[in-house]
C-alpha positions in Angstrom: -76.2 36.1 -56.7 -75.0 33.2 -58.9 -76.4 30.5 -56.6 -79.9 32.1 -56.7 -79.7 32.3 -60.5 -79.2 28.6 -60.8 -82.4 27.6 -59.1 -84.9 28.9 -61.5 -85.8 30.4 -64.9 -87.3 33.4 -63.0 -83.7 34.6 -62.5 -82.9 34.7 -66.2 -83.7 38.5 -66.6 -81.5 39.1 -63.6 -78.6 37.3 -65.3 -79.2 39.2 -68.5 -79.0 42.5 -66.6 -75.8 41.6 -64.9 -74.4 40.4 -68.3 -75.3 43.7 -69.8 -73.5 45.5 -66.9 -70.4 43.5 -67.6 -70.6 44.0 -71.4 -71.2 47.7 -71.1 -68.3 48.2 -68.7 -65.9 46.1 -70.8 -66.9 48.0 -74.0 -66.7 51.4 -72.4 -63.2 50.7 -71.2 -62.0 49.1 -74.4 -63.0 52.2 -76.5 -60.0 54.4 -76.3 -60.9 57.8 -77.7 -64.7 58.1 -77.2 -66.2 59.3 -74.0 -68.9 57.1 -72.4 -71.6 57.5 -69.8 -70.4 54.3 -68.0 -70.7 55.9 -64.5 -74.3 57.0 -65.0 -75.3 53.6 -66.3 -73.6 51.8 -63.4 -75.3 54.0 -60.9 -78.7 53.4 -62.6 -78.0 49.6 -62.5 -77.0 49.8 -58.9 -80.3 51.4 -58.0 -82.2 48.5 -59.5 -79.9 45.6 -58.8 -77.7 44.7 -55.9 -75.1 47.5 -55.6 -72.3 45.2 -54.4 -72.8 42.7 -57.3 -73.0 45.6 -59.8 -69.7 47.0 -58.4 -67.9 43.7 -58.6 -69.2 42.8 -62.1 -68.6 46.3 -63.5 -65.1 46.2 -62.0 -64.4 42.9 -63.7 -65.8 44.2 -67.0 -63.7 47.3 -66.7 -60.5 45.2 -66.1 -61.3 43.0 -69.2 -61.9 46.2 -71.2 -58.7 47.8 -70.1 -56.7 44.6 -71.0 -58.4 44.5 -74.4 -57.5 48.1 -75.1 -53.9 47.4 -74.0 -53.6 44.3 -76.1 -55.0 46.1 -79.2 -52.5 48.9 -78.7 -49.6 46.6 -78.1 -50.4 44.4 -81.2 -50.9 47.4 -83.4 -47.2 48.2 -83.1 -46.4 45.2 -85.2 -48.8 46.4 -87.9 -47.6 50.0 -88.0 -43.9 49.0 -87.8 -43.6 48.2 -91.5 -45.9 51.1 -92.7 -44.7 54.6 -93.8 -46.4 56.2 -90.8 -43.5 55.8 -88.3 -41.1 57.7 -90.5 -43.6 60.5 -91.0 -44.3 60.6 -87.3 -40.7 60.8 -86.3 -39.9 63.5 -88.9 -43.0 65.5 -87.6 -41.9 65.0 -84.0 -38.3 66.2 -84.7 -39.5 69.2 -86.6 -42.0 70.4 -84.0 -40.4 69.1 -80.7 -36.7 69.0 -81.5 -34.3 66.1 -81.2 -33.9 64.3 -78.0 
């Protein structure tokens, strides 16, 4: 796939399509609380492009998206730590779920 794309400008729309597959897969996995139609879009892309390339690129994009979501969640702990939210959250949890 990449070797064929280097040889000519005619492959530029193909590279754009694969970049869109990667970006969509990464974005769909980075968004935590919103559902996405990632599967339907990947199936449609696999019908027009090479299915093996789409699977590899969508998998790589999904991994990047998952790592981005993890990093955002992990780094938000430092931001929330000093805020008033953790105290409220722990009081709410103790009241509704009991002490552990």
